[in-house]
N, C-alpha and C positions, 0 to 999 in steps of 0.2 A: 398797602403799597403793592404795586405790580410793575413789572418791567414793560416799558413802552418802546417798541422798535422805532428808531429814527433812521434817516438816511446814512448816518455815520456810526450807528451802533445803538444798543438799547440804553435807556436811561430809566432810573426809578421814577415812578409817577410823582413822588414827593419832590423831585428835582426838576420838574417841568417849568417851574417859575410862573411868570406871567405869560399867558397864552393868547394869541390871536387865533380864534377857532375856525376860521375859514378864509384862507388866502391861497393864491396860486403862484407858483414860481413861473411856470410857462403854460399858457394855453395856446397850443400850436399844432395844427393838423400836419403830421409829417408827410402825408401823401400830397397835400396842397403845397407845403413848403418845397418839396423836391421838384414839383412840376412848375410852380408859378412864382415863387419868391426868388427872383433872379438876383436881388440885391442882398440876400441873406448873408450875414456875417456872424458865424458861430462864436468866434472868440470875443467879438465886441458885445454881442448879446449876453453872453455869460458874464463878462466883466461888468456890464451894467447891472445885472441881477446881483452880483456879488456886492457892488457898491450900495445898491438900494437895501438889500436885506442885511448887509453887514452893519448898517447904521442902527438897526433895531435894538441891540443890547444897550447902546448908549441912551436910548429912549425908554428903557425899562422893560423891554420885551425879550423873553428868553426862548420862546417856542412858537412856531406856527404849525397849524394843521393844514395840509395841502390836499384838498379833495379832487385832484385832477385824475380822472379815471378814463377808461375806454370811452371814446366819444368826445373827449376833450383834448386828446393828444398826449396822453401820459408817455413820457420817454425818460426813464430813470437815469441813463448815463449822463444826460445833460444836467439833470438836477443834482446828481452826485458831484459833478464838477463845481457847482456852486456851493453845495453844502460843505465840501471839504475845505473851502477857503473862508468860511465865516464861523463865528462863535455863536451859532444859533441852532437850536434843535429843529429839524424839519421832519415832521411825521407825515407819511404819504398814505394814500388810500387805495382800495380796490373797489370795483363795482362797475356800473354802466350808466352813462349819462345819455338819456334820450327823452324827447318830449312825445314821440310817436312810436315809430317802429324800432325793433331791435335790429342789429346789423344782420346782413344776409348770411354771415357765417353761422348763425343760429336759427335761421328760418325753418330748416328742415330736420333739425336734430333736437330731440327733447321728448318729454312725456307725451305720448299720443300723436307724435308727428311721423313723417315719412320714415325717419330713422328713430324708432321708439327706444328711448334710453332715459336714464335719470337726468335731471336738469343739468346740462353742461355748464351753465353759468355759475351755479352754486359750487360746482367742483373747481372751476377756475378761481373763484373768489377765495375758496378755502386754501387752495395752493398758494396764492399770493400772501395770505395771512400766516400760514404755517411754515412754508418752505422758502418763500421769497419770490420776487418779481423778475421774470425774464432772465434768470441766471445771474442777476446782480448780487444776490445775497441779501438784498434789502427787503425786509418783510413789511407788508402793509400793516398799519396800526388801526385802521377803521374802515368802514364800508360807506359807499355813496350811491345814491340813485336820485331820480328826479321825477317830479310831476308838475306840469305847467297848466296853462289855461285850457289846453286840450283835454285835460282830465285823465282819467284812468283808462287810456287806450289799451288794447290787448298787449302791445309791446311794453308799455310802461308798467302794466300790472305784472307781466312776467318778470321783468327786471326787478321790480320791487319785491316780489315774492322770493326771488332767488337771493336777494340781499337779506331779507328776513330770515330765510332758512340758514344762510351762512352765519348770521349773527347768533341764531339760536344754537347752532352746533359749535361755534367757536367762542362765544362770549364777547366777540368784538363789538364795539359801539358803532352807531350809524349816524351819518349826516345826510339829510335829504333836502335837495333843492325843491322848494314849494312856492306856490303863488298864494299868498294869504288872502287876496281879493276873491278867490274862488273857494275858500275854505278847504284847500287841498291838504292842509296839515292834519285835519281830522280824518280825511280819507286815508292818508298815509298811516296814521296811528291804527286805524281799523285793520288795514291790510297787514301791516307788520305784526300786529298782535295775533292775527289769525295764523301766522307762520311761526309763532312761538317766540318772537323777539321781545325783549324787555324794554318797555317804553321809557324807562328811566335811563336807558343808555342811548337815547335817540335825541339828536338835535333837529328840530324842525326849522330848517334854514330859511333865511330871508323873511322871517317873521317881522323884522324891523321895517319892512316896506309898508306897513299899515299902522294906523292909529286906532284900529278897532279893538278896544280894550276887552270887550266881552269875548271876542274870538280868541285873543291872545291868552286870556285867563282860562278859557275852556281847554285850550291846548296844554297849558302848563298844569292845570289841575288834573289832567289825565296822566301826568307823570313825566312828560318830556321837557327838554330844554328849549327855550325860545332863542333862535339864532338872530340876534340883533346885529347883523353881520354885513350890512351894506352901507356903512358910513362912508360918505364921499360920493355916493350915487345920488346926488341931490336932484337930478332930473326925475327920479322915481318917487322920492319923498324928500322935502327940504330938510336940511340939517336941523333947524329949530324944531320941527315936528318929531324927528327921530330922537333928539335929546329929551324933549318933553314926554314922549311916550315911555322911554326908559325911566325917567324920573317918577312918573305916575305909577308905574309898575313897582318901583322901589318903595314908594309910599304905601302901596297896598300889600307889601310883604313878599314880593316875588324876586328878591335879590338872588335867591338860590335856584332860580329857574331861568337865568339869562346868561348867555355868553356873548362876547363882543368880537367883531371883526369888520373887515372892509369888503371881502370878496374881490380884492384887487389882484392884479397880476403884474409881474415885472415885464412880461411881454405877452400880448394877446393878439392873435391874428384876426379877430372879429372886427377891429376898427383900425383906421389909420391913426398911428400914434400921435401925430400933431393934432388931429381933429379931436381925439380923446382928451388930450390935455386942455384944449380950449373949452370943450363942453362940460367936462367934469374935472376941474383942476385940482380938487382935493381928494380925488379917488386914488389914493396911494397908501402904502402901509404905515406912513408916519402920522396920518390924520388923527387916529384915536389918541396917540400919545400927545400930540401937539395941540389939538383942538377939542376933541370930544371929552377927554377926562377933565380938563379945566372947566368946560361948560357944565359937566355933571356936578362937579364939586361946587361950582358957583350956584347951581340950582338947588343945592341941598343934599346931594349924595355925600356919604361919608367915605373916608379912605377904606373902611372895612367893606363898604358896598363895592368899591372898585376892585378890591382884592378878591371878594367873593365871586365876582363875574369873570375876572381874569385869571385867578389862581385856583380857588377852591372848586368851582364848578367844572372846569376842564379836567382837573385831577380826578374828581369824582366820576366824570364821564368814562374814564378808563378803569377806575377801581371798583365800580358797583358790581 
């Protein structure tokens, strides 16, 4: 058992309960919001998040892991307002989300650059993990980076290596946004391992976007968790295919290698809210409780399988 930091204080890993391993409270670029969202209503948006997340305990969910980091608009005071009003553990992350370049704040400072110094990204991530985020007193509980169809660009590689270094030095686990159709989970495992990260403490996110069992088993056999974490995004892979893939992996003995989630957000500024509801009506944090678990059980999964994916594996993610 280990202490896991949440937005409202640390909890024992044994008390995390059922965990959705990849959800966002807010994905909201503050610079964009301040300049262009003229109709922004802070209180209403917070209240809507409180209502949405506050319903999760009644649906059997006790904790969410929120991998909103630099590049996705992480702003802890707003998340704190929500977390203080709900009976749900919210674990936040540190790291950097980019598909291409790193932010200009880091272009000229780092090993071998104009201002030659130890990797500043690693130091910032470690500060968030050990001391807290931006003076809030809230410590990050895990790390996050991304690799997309563009592959291992210099910026993506630098961010990923910094995340790997921070994990190796702190023991914090990692979640990575990947694109399974390009095999980027395998690239991620190679790079993180080169930096000393423990692959058994890594979730290869968005693995549920593919039905390629050979790829998924190869990733899992290398030690990492498969993030079957986009339930509700039926435009990327239909619900039935996502369920069938999880069921087949369970049949092949991979229950201990999967975690579940939606990658949903209470508010995200990437899409018009009404358009999002029309295109992906089930992309919300209730979907797994209301639709996915019943479908898995009907398809042959056991209650123990469900608890392994929602309770045992997220707990081990922090405890290993």
